[in-house]
Backbone as XML, in Angstrom:
<?xml version="1.0"?>
<chain id="A" units="angstrom">
  <residue number="1" name="MET">
    <atom name="N" x="88.399" y="23.834" z="-9.689"/>
    <atom name="CA" x="87.199" y="24.291" z="-10.355"/>
    <atom name="C" x="86.750" y="25.579" z="-9.670"/>
  </residue>
  <residue number="2" name="ARG">
    <atom name="N" x="86.390" y="26.554" z="-10.478"/>
    <atom name="CA" x="85.973" y="27.865" z="-9.981"/>
    <atom name="C" x="84.537" y="28.140" z="-10.390"/>
  </residue>
  <residue number="3" name="PHE">
    <atom name="N" x="83.658" y="28.293" z="-9.403"/>
    <atom name="CA" x="82.242" y="28.586" z="-9.648"/>
    <atom name="C" x="81.989" y="30.053" z="-9.364"/>
  </residue>
  <residue number="4" name="GLY">
    <atom name="N" x="81.274" y="30.721" z="-10.267"/>
    <atom name="CA" x="80.916" y="32.123" z="-10.076"/>
    <atom name="C" x="79.418" y="32.292" z="-10.013"/>
  </residue>
  <residue number="5" name="PHE">
    <atom name="N" x="78.962" y="33.148" z="-9.130"/>
    <atom name="CA" x="77.538" y="33.422" z="-8.967"/>
    <atom name="C" x="77.315" y="34.919" z="-9.122"/>
  </residue>
  <residue number="6" name="VAL">
    <atom name="N" x="76.507" y="35.270" z="-10.121"/>
    <atom name="CA" x="76.265" y="36.664" z="-10.485"/>
    <atom name="C" x="74.896" y="37.078" z="-9.946"/>
  </residue>
  <residue number="7" name="ASN">
    <atom name="N" x="74.800" y="38.313" z="-9.438"/>
    <atom name="CA" x="73.522" y="38.837" z="-8.945"/>
    <atom name="C" x="72.491" y="38.880" z="-10.050"/>
  </residue>
  <residue number="8" name="GLY">
    <atom name="N" x="71.229" y="38.908" z="-9.632"/>
    <atom name="CA" x="70.138" y="39.086" z="-10.582"/>
    <atom name="C" x="70.093" y="40.519" z="-11.068"/>
  </residue>
  <residue number="9" name="VAL">
    <atom name="N" x="69.063" y="40.833" z="-11.858"/>
    <atom name="CA" x="68.925" y="42.175" z="-12.418"/>
    <atom name="C" x="68.875" y="43.214" z="-11.311"/>
  </residue>
  <residue number="10" name="ASN">
    <atom name="N" x="68.079" y="42.925" z="-10.268"/>
    <atom name="CA" x="68.140" y="43.793" z="-9.091"/>
    <atom name="C" x="68.970" y="43.050" z="-8.050"/>
  </residue>
  <residue number="11" name="ASN">
    <atom name="N" x="69.686" y="43.754" z="-7.249"/>
    <atom name="CA" x="70.617" y="43.122" z="-6.325"/>
    <atom name="C" x="69.952" y="42.417" z="-5.156"/>
  </residue>
  <residue number="12" name="GLU">
    <atom name="N" x="68.614" y="42.350" z="-5.160"/>
    <atom name="CA" x="67.921" y="41.648" z="-4.087"/>
    <atom name="C" x="67.867" y="40.149" z="-4.358"/>
  </residue>
  <residue number="13" name="GLU">
    <atom name="N" x="68.375" y="39.728" z="-5.480"/>
    <atom name="CA" x="68.359" y="38.317" z="-5.840"/>
    <atom name="C" x="69.776" y="37.771" z="-5.860"/>
  </residue>
  <residue number="14" name="SER">
    <atom name="N" x="69.907" y="36.541" z="-5.436"/>
    <atom name="CA" x="71.209" y="35.899" z="-5.452"/>
    <atom name="C" x="71.040" y="34.463" z="-5.910"/>
  </residue>
  <residue number="15" name="SER">
    <atom name="N" x="71.968" y="33.990" z="-6.703"/>
    <atom name="CA" x="71.875" y="32.617" z="-7.199"/>
    <atom name="C" x="72.504" y="31.609" z="-6.255"/>
  </residue>
  <residue number="16" name="CYS">
    <atom name="N" x="73.053" y="32.080" z="-5.136"/>
    <atom name="CA" x="73.698" y="31.175" z="-4.184"/>
    <atom name="C" x="73.706" y="31.813" z="-2.801"/>
  </residue>
  <residue number="17" name="SER">
    <atom name="N" x="73.339" y="31.053" z="-1.790"/>
    <atom name="CA" x="73.349" y="31.571" z="-0.416"/>
    <atom name="C" x="74.706" y="31.285" z="0.235"/>
  </residue>
  <residue number="18" name="PRO">
    <atom name="N" x="75.020" y="31.959" z="1.337"/>
    <atom name="CA" x="76.258" y="31.652" z="2.051"/>
    <atom name="C" x="76.330" y="30.190" z="2.500"/>
  </residue>
  <residue number="19" name="ALA">
    <atom name="N" x="75.204" y="29.590" z="2.868"/>
    <atom name="CA" x="75.202" y="28.172" z="3.269"/>
    <atom name="C" x="75.613" y="27.284" z="2.098"/>
  </residue>
  <residue number="20" name="GLN">
    <atom name="N" x="75.134" y="27.611" z="0.895"/>
    <atom name="CA" x="75.515" y="26.840" z="-0.293"/>
    <atom name="C" x="76.990" y="27.049" z="-0.622"/>
  </residue>
  <residue number="21" name="VAL">
    <atom name="N" x="77.469" y="28.275" z="-0.445"/>
    <atom name="CA" x="78.891" y="28.565" z="-0.658"/>
    <atom name="C" x="79.733" y="27.711" z="0.275"/>
  </residue>
  <residue number="22" name="SER">
    <atom name="N" x="79.321" y="27.623" z="1.521"/>
    <atom name="CA" x="80.051" y="26.845" z="2.508"/>
    <atom name="C" x="80.168" y="25.376" z="2.092"/>
  </residue>
  <residue number="23" name="ARG">
    <atom name="N" x="79.075" y="24.808" z="1.602"/>
    <atom name="CA" x="79.106" y="23.406" z="1.151"/>
    <atom name="C" x="80.015" y="23.230" z="-0.059"/>
  </residue>
  <residue number="24" name="LEU">
    <atom name="N" x="79.947" y="24.151" z="-1.001"/>
    <atom name="CA" x="80.815" y="24.068" z="-2.176"/>
    <atom name="C" x="82.283" y="24.204" z="-1.789"/>
  </residue>
  <residue number="25" name="ALA">
    <atom name="N" x="82.572" y="25.183" z="-0.943"/>
    <atom name="CA" x="83.961" y="25.422" z="-0.513"/>
    <atom name="C" x="84.504" y="24.211" z="0.247"/>
  </residue>
  <residue number="26" name="ALA">
    <atom name="N" x="83.663" y="23.577" z="1.053"/>
    <atom name="CA" x="84.091" y="22.400" z="1.820"/>
    <atom name="C" x="84.438" y="21.228" z="0.906"/>
  </residue>
  <residue number="27" name="SER">
    <atom name="N" x="83.852" y="21.223" z="-0.287"/>
    <atom name="CA" x="84.147" y="20.145" z="-1.232"/>
    <atom name="C" x="85.305" y="20.498" z="-2.167"/>
  </residue>
  <residue number="28" name="GLY">
    <atom name="N" x="85.957" y="21.640" z="-1.912"/>
    <atom name="CA" x="87.137" y="21.997" z="-2.683"/>
    <atom name="C" x="86.891" y="22.913" z="-3.861"/>
  </residue>
  <residue number="29" name="VAL">
    <atom name="N" x="85.678" y="23.427" z="-4.005"/>
    <atom name="CA" x="85.357" y="24.332" z="-5.106"/>
    <atom name="C" x="85.692" y="25.762" z="-4.692"/>
  </residue>
  <residue number="30" name="GLU">
    <atom name="N" x="86.346" y="26.495" z="-5.591"/>
    <atom name="CA" x="86.584" y="27.922" z="-5.376"/>
    <atom name="C" x="85.311" y="28.645" z="-5.780"/>
  </residue>
  <residue number="31" name="VAL">
    <atom name="N" x="84.782" y="29.489" z="-4.912"/>
    <atom name="CA" x="83.515" y="30.179" z="-5.178"/>
    <atom name="C" x="83.746" y="31.682" z="-5.215"/>
  </residue>
  <residue number="32" name="VAL">
    <atom name="N" x="83.161" y="32.322" z="-6.235"/>
    <atom name="CA" x="83.256" y="33.771" z="-6.390"/>
    <atom name="C" x="81.838" y="34.310" z="-6.565"/>
  </residue>
  <residue number="33" name="VAL">
    <atom name="N" x="81.483" y="35.353" z="-5.829"/>
    <atom name="CA" x="80.166" y="35.984" z="-5.959"/>
    <atom name="C" x="80.338" y="37.472" z="-6.210"/>
  </residue>
  <residue number="34" name="THR">
    <atom name="N" x="79.357" y="38.071" z="-6.876"/>
    <atom name="CA" x="79.446" y="39.510" z="-7.126"/>
    <atom name="C" x="79.105" y="40.293" z="-5.864"/>
  </residue>
  <residue number="35" name="ARG">
    <atom name="N" x="79.779" y="41.393" z="-5.715"/>
    <atom name="CA" x="79.591" y="42.285" z="-4.565"/>
    <atom name="C" x="78.150" y="42.810" z="-4.544"/>
  </residue>
  <residue number="36" name="GLY">
    <atom name="N" x="77.591" y="42.947" z="-3.327"/>
    <atom name="CA" x="76.295" y="43.598" z="-3.168"/>
    <atom name="C" x="75.102" y="42.735" z="-3.498"/>
  </residue>
  <residue number="37" name="SER">
    <atom name="N" x="75.171" y="41.461" z="-3.195"/>
    <atom name="CA" x="74.040" y="40.586" z="-3.478"/>
    <atom name="C" x="73.007" y="40.682" z="-2.363"/>
  </residue>
  <residue number="38" name="ALA">
    <atom name="N" x="72.041" y="39.805" z="-2.369"/>
    <atom name="CA" x="70.975" y="39.814" z="-1.367"/>
    <atom name="C" x="71.508" y="39.542" z="0.037"/>
  </residue>
  <residue number="39" name="TYR">
    <atom name="N" x="72.616" y="38.845" z="0.118"/>
    <atom name="CA" x="73.235" y="38.552" z="1.412"/>
    <atom name="C" x="74.409" y="39.493" z="1.638"/>
  </residue>
  <residue number="40" name="ASN">
    <atom name="N" x="74.833" y="39.587" z="2.859"/>
    <atom name="CA" x="75.959" y="40.442" z="3.227"/>
    <atom name="C" x="77.257" y="39.864" z="2.659"/>
  </residue>
  <residue number="41" name="ASP">
    <atom name="N" x="78.106" y="40.698" z="2.090"/>
    <atom name="CA" x="79.385" y="40.241" z="1.535"/>
    <atom name="C" x="80.235" y="39.513" z="2.576"/>
  </residue>
  <residue number="42" name="ALA">
    <atom name="N" x="80.206" y="39.996" z="3.814"/>
    <atom name="CA" x="80.991" y="39.362" z="4.881"/>
    <atom name="C" x="80.518" y="37.927" z="5.136"/>
  </residue>
  <residue number="43" name="ASP">
    <atom name="N" x="79.207" y="37.678" z="4.996"/>
    <atom name="CA" x="78.695" y="36.314" z="5.173"/>
    <atom name="C" x="79.263" y="35.378" z="4.106"/>
  </residue>
  <residue number="44" name="TYR">
    <atom name="N" x="79.375" y="35.883" z="2.881"/>
    <atom name="CA" x="79.966" y="35.081" z="1.805"/>
    <atom name="C" x="81.442" y="34.802" z="2.083"/>
  </residue>
  <residue number="45" name="VAL">
    <atom name="N" x="82.163" y="35.818" z="2.510"/>
    <atom name="CA" x="83.591" y="35.646" z="2.792"/>
    <atom name="C" x="83.782" y="34.644" z="3.927"/>
  </residue>
  <residue number="46" name="ASN">
    <atom name="N" x="82.972" y="34.762" z="4.976"/>
    <atom name="CA" x="83.057" y="33.820" z="6.099"/>
    <atom name="C" x="82.719" y="32.395" z="5.675"/>
  </residue>
  <residue number="47" name="ALA">
    <atom name="N" x="81.904" y="32.254" z="4.641"/>
    <atom name="CA" x="81.535" y="30.928" z="4.138"/>
    <atom name="C" x="82.595" y="30.357" z="3.196"/>
  </residue>
  <residue number="48" name="GLY">
    <atom name="N" x="83.560" y="31.205" z="2.789"/>
    <atom name="CA" x="84.644" y="30.715" z="1.942"/>
    <atom name="C" x="84.675" y="31.260" z="0.531"/>
  </residue>
  <residue number="49" name="ALA">
    <atom name="N" x="83.844" y="32.248" z="0.233"/>
    <atom name="CA" x="83.799" y="32.815" z="-1.122"/>
    <atom name="C" x="84.746" y="33.999" z="-1.264"/>
  </residue>
  <residue number="50" name="GLN">
    <atom name="N" x="85.081" y="34.275" z="-2.505"/>
    <atom name="CA" x="85.785" y="35.503" z="-2.857"/>
    <atom name="C" x="84.728" y="36.450" z="-3.419"/>
  </residue>
  <residue number="51" name="ILE">
    <atom name="N" x="84.950" y="37.741" z="-3.281"/>
    <atom name="CA" x="84.001" y="38.736" z="-3.778"/>
    <atom name="C" x="84.569" y="39.390" z="-5.033"/>
  </residue>
  <residue number="52" name="ALA">
    <atom name="N" x="83.760" y="39.401" z="-6.103"/>
    <atom name="CA" x="84.166" y="40.050" z="-7.358"/>
    <atom name="C" x="83.449" y="41.397" z="-7.465"/>
  </residue>
  <residue number="53" name="ASP">
    <atom name="N" x="84.114" y="42.356" z="-8.082"/>
    <atom name="CA" x="83.520" y="43.679" z="-8.241"/>
    <atom name="C" x="82.521" y="43.758" z="-9.382"/>
  </residue>
  <residue number="54" name="SER">
    <atom name="N" x="82.563" y="42.805" z="-10.311"/>
    <atom name="CA" x="81.663" y="42.880" z="-11.461"/>
    <atom name="C" x="81.358" y="41.489" z="-12.013"/>
  </residue>
  <residue number="55" name="ALA">
    <atom name="N" x="80.269" y="41.420" z="-12.759"/>
    <atom name="CA" x="79.917" y="40.173" z="-13.430"/>
    <atom name="C" x="80.975" y="39.817" z="-14.468"/>
  </residue>
  <residue number="56" name="GLU">
    <atom name="N" x="81.537" y="40.814" z="-15.120"/>
    <atom name="CA" x="82.559" y="40.576" z="-16.139"/>
    <atom name="C" x="83.761" y="39.842" z="-15.549"/>
  </residue>
  <residue number="57" name="GLU">
    <atom name="N" x="84.124" y="40.202" z="-14.321"/>
    <atom name="CA" x="85.232" y="39.535" z="-13.648"/>
    <atom name="C" x="84.919" y="38.045" z="-13.454"/>
  </residue>
  <residue number="58" name="ILE">
    <atom name="N" x="83.693" y="37.752" z="-13.086"/>
    <atom name="CA" x="83.294" y="36.353" z="-12.894"/>
    <atom name="C" x="83.283" y="35.615" z="-14.230"/>
  </residue>
  <residue number="59" name="TYR">
    <atom name="N" x="82.675" y="36.222" z="-15.253"/>
    <atom name="CA" x="82.612" y="35.568" z="-16.568"/>
    <atom name="C" x="84.000" y="35.279" z="-17.132"/>
  </residue>
  <residue number="60" name="SER">
    <atom name="N" x="84.961" y="36.133" z="-16.836"/>
    <atom name="CA" x="86.285" y="35.944" z="-17.423"/>
    <atom name="C" x="87.194" y="35.019" z="-16.622"/>
  </residue>
  <residue number="61" name="THR">
    <atom name="N" x="86.823" y="34.696" z="-15.373"/>
    <atom name="CA" x="87.736" y="33.896" z="-14.553"/>
    <atom name="C" x="87.166" y="32.580" z="-14.042"/>
  </residue>
  <residue number="62" name="CYS">
    <atom name="N" x="85.878" y="32.324" z="-14.251"/>
    <atom name="CA" x="85.256" y="31.124" z="-13.666"/>
    <atom name="C" x="84.964" y="30.046" z="-14.704"/>
  </residue>
  <residue number="63" name="ASP">
    <atom name="N" x="84.991" y="28.795" z="-14.247"/>
    <atom name="CA" x="84.688" y="27.654" z="-15.109"/>
    <atom name="C" x="83.190" y="27.425" z="-15.247"/>
  </residue>
  <residue number="64" name="PHE">
    <atom name="N" x="82.434" y="27.807" z="-14.235"/>
    <atom name="CA" x="80.982" y="27.637" z="-14.206"/>
    <atom name="C" x="80.387" y="28.926" z="-13.684"/>
  </residue>
  <residue number="65" name="VAL">
    <atom name="N" x="79.320" y="29.434" z="-14.331"/>
    <atom name="CA" x="78.680" y="30.671" z="-13.888"/>
    <atom name="C" x="77.170" y="30.449" z="-13.802"/>
  </residue>
  <residue number="66" name="ALA">
    <atom name="N" x="76.574" y="30.881" z="-12.683"/>
    <atom name="CA" x="75.123" y="30.843" z="-12.505"/>
    <atom name="C" x="74.642" y="32.258" z="-12.236"/>
  </residue>
  <residue number="67" name="GLN">
    <atom name="N" x="73.472" y="32.571" z="-12.775"/>
    <atom name="CA" x="72.914" y="33.901" z="-12.593"/>
    <atom name="C" x="71.408" y="33.786" z="-12.480"/>
  </residue>
  <residue number="68" name="VAL">
    <atom name="N" x="70.822" y="34.578" z="-11.598"/>
    <atom name="CA" x="69.371" y="34.628" z="-11.485"/>
    <atom name="C" x="68.856" y="35.451" z="-12.654"/>
  </residue>
  <residue number="69" name="GLN">
    <atom name="N" x="67.849" y="34.927" z="-13.309"/>
    <atom name="CA" x="67.238" y="35.663" z="-14.402"/>
    <atom name="C" x="65.733" y="35.563" z="-14.234"/>
  </residue>
  <residue number="70" name="GLU">
    <atom name="N" x="65.068" y="36.675" z="-14.394"/>
    <atom name="CA" x="63.627" y="36.681" z="-14.286"/>
    <atom name="C" x="63.048" y="35.774" z="-15.369"/>
  </residue>
  <residue number="71" name="CYS">
    <atom name="N" x="62.172" y="34.858" z="-14.970"/>
    <atom name="CA" x="61.584" y="33.978" z="-15.976"/>
    <atom name="C" x="60.289" y="34.582" z="-16.525"/>
  </residue>
  <residue number="72" name="ALA">
    <atom name="N" x="59.913" y="34.135" z="-17.701"/>
    <atom name="CA" x="58.713" y="34.641" z="-18.357"/>
    <atom name="C" x="57.491" y="34.303" z="-17.516"/>
  </residue>
  <residue number="73" name="LYS">
    <atom name="N" x="56.552" y="35.239" z="-17.416"/>
    <atom name="CA" x="55.363" y="35.041" z="-16.598"/>
    <atom name="C" x="54.638" y="33.748" z="-16.928"/>
  </residue>
  <residue number="74" name="GLN">
    <atom name="N" x="54.486" y="33.448" z="-18.195"/>
    <atom name="CA" x="53.743" y="32.260" z="-18.575"/>
    <atom name="C" x="54.405" y="30.973" z="-18.091"/>
  </residue>
  <residue number="75" name="ARG">
    <atom name="N" x="55.708" y="30.993" z="-17.851"/>
    <atom name="CA" x="56.402" y="29.811" z="-17.335"/>
    <atom name="C" x="56.371" y="29.758" z="-15.822"/>
  </residue>
  <residue number="76" name="CYS">
    <atom name="N" x="56.500" y="30.897" z="-15.169"/>
    <atom name="CA" x="56.630" y="30.911" z="-13.703"/>
    <atom name="C" x="55.313" y="30.693" z="-12.981"/>
  </residue>
  <residue number="77" name="TYR">
    <atom name="N" x="54.217" y="31.067" z="-13.548"/>
    <atom name="CA" x="52.957" y="31.047" z="-12.816"/>
    <atom name="C" x="52.004" y="29.937" z="-13.244"/>
  </residue>
  <residue number="78" name="ARG">
    <atom name="N" x="52.415" y="29.087" z="-14.142"/>
    <atom name="CA" x="51.563" y="27.961" z="-14.539"/>
    <atom name="C" x="51.683" y="26.851" z="-13.510"/>
  </residue>
  <residue number="79" name="PRO">
    <atom name="N" x="50.574" y="26.379" z="-12.963"/>
    <atom name="CA" x="50.625" y="25.324" z="-11.944"/>
    <atom name="C" x="51.366" y="24.068" z="-12.403"/>
  </residue>
  <residue number="80" name="ALA">
    <atom name="N" x="51.415" y="23.816" z="-13.690"/>
    <atom name="CA" x="52.090" y="22.613" z="-14.192"/>
    <atom name="C" x="53.584" y="22.619" z="-13.864"/>
  </residue>
  <residue number="81" name="TYR">
    <atom name="N" x="54.144" y="23.786" z="-13.590"/>
    <atom name="CA" x="55.579" y="23.863" z="-13.307"/>
    <atom name="C" x="55.923" y="23.654" z="-11.838"/>
  </residue>
  <residue number="82" name="TYR">
    <atom name="N" x="54.942" y="23.601" z="-10.979"/>
    <atom name="CA" x="55.217" y="23.404" z="-9.560"/>
    <atom name="C" x="55.197" y="21.928" z="-9.242"/>
  </residue>
  <residue number="83" name="PRO">
    <atom name="N" x="56.051" y="21.360" z="-8.404"/>
    <atom name="CA" x="57.106" y="22.034" z="-7.659"/>
    <atom name="C" x="58.443" y="22.050" z="-8.385"/>
  </residue>
  <residue number="84" name="ALA">
    <atom name="N" x="58.459" y="21.818" z="-9.687"/>
    <atom name="CA" x="59.729" y="21.800" z="-10.430"/>
    <atom name="C" x="60.422" y="23.150" z="-10.333"/>
  </residue>
  <residue number="85" name="ARG">
    <atom name="N" x="61.717" y="23.133" z="-10.400"/>
    <atom name="CA" x="62.498" y="24.358" z="-10.369"/>
    <atom name="C" x="62.839" y="24.770" z="-11.785"/>
  </residue>
  <residue number="86" name="VAL">
    <atom name="N" x="62.808" y="26.050" z="-12.035"/>
    <atom name="CA" x="63.153" y="26.576" z="-13.359"/>
    <atom name="C" x="64.565" y="27.121" z="-13.277"/>
  </residue>
  <residue number="87" name="PHE">
    <atom name="N" x="65.441" y="26.639" z="-14.137"/>
    <atom name="CA" x="66.817" y="27.117" z="-14.197"/>
    <atom name="C" x="66.971" y="27.953" z="-15.445"/>
  </residue>
  <residue number="88" name="SER">
    <atom name="N" x="67.586" y="29.121" z="-15.315"/>
    <atom name="CA" x="67.832" y="29.923" z="-16.509"/>
    <atom name="C" x="69.235" y="30.453" z="-16.509"/>
  </residue>
</chain>
């Protein structure tokens, strides 16, 4: 199984941390992340991930893809949504 994690709209966001990559890789999952995310690429490689040059590469080669997406203000800031997590 190949999991891909694509950067958010700005590269300061990441849908997966190196610690999460390490746990996935330890369970036998192949992990691919886009270059230039919020964390250092070397940290991802040390955790067991491969680095992709583009989101298109991830979309075309992975079985599962996660991406950070800015959520609508009315959903993110309503107290009724806390502490639930919003997945997009």
